[in-house]
N, C-alpha and C positions, 0 to 999 in steps of 0.2 A: 739900696746899694748902687753905687755908680757903675756905669757901663762904659768900658773903654774899647774902642775899635782901632785897629792898626791895619792899614791897607797898603801893600807894596804893589806898585804898578810899574810896568815897563811899556813905554809907548813907541810907536813907529816914528822914526826921525821926521818924516814929512808932516807929521801931525802935531809937532811940538807947539807951534804957535797957537793953534786952535785949542789944544789941550790946556795950555796955560790960561787962556782967556776963560774957558768954560769952568776950569777947576777953581779959579779965584772967584768966579761968579757964584758957584755953589757954596764956596767957603763963606762969603758974605751973607748969603741968604740963610745958610744953616746956623750961623752965629746969632741970627735974629730969632731963631726958634726958641720957644719956651722949653727949658730943660737942656739945651745945648750949652755945656759949660766951657768947652774948648774945641777948636777946630783948626788944625795947623796943617800946612802943606810944606813938605820938606823935599828938597832936591838932592840927590846923591852927589857928593863932591867929586866922584870919579867917573860918573856917567850922566850926561845931561838928559838922558831919556828914562832914567829911573827916579821914581818918586815914592814918598811915603806920606800917607794921609793919616793923621793922628786925631781921633775924635773922642771926646769925653761927654757923656750924657748923665744927667741927674739920676736916671733909673731906666729900667727896661721900657717903661711906657714912653718915655721921651725918645728913646731910640726907635721904638716901633712907630711913633708918630713921624719921626724924621723919614723913615723908609716909605711912608705913605704920602709924603709931600710931593707936590708937582715938580719942584726943582730937582728932587732926588731921582724921580722916575725919568725926567728929561736927561739928567746927567748920565744915568746908567745906559740909556739908549744911545747917547752920544759916545761914551767912552769905550764900550765893549768892542766896536769894530776897529778902533785905532790902537788896541793893545797889541804889543809884540808877542806877549805870552799871557797865560792865565794869571790873574791877580792872586796874591797870597793875602788872605784875610785872617787876622787873629782877633778873637773876641775875649775880653776879660770882664 
């Protein structure tokens, strides 16, 4: 069964440029992973500091493999300090 992850992020204004760079970097690396079917980054139309990341994986194993990747761990360490508030994560 497919695994869908939706992450809502709000970042600090001063971190927007570095956020964009790092987020699109993990997007391209994640899309190369076996089992990653879709990885999209969406920007809120009304707030330039709010984003949604929409990920689809072939199955639980593909998602677990993604969470163990070097680029995922690097991204988590990068993004957590620049968040304006706690992320909202939905898993389907």
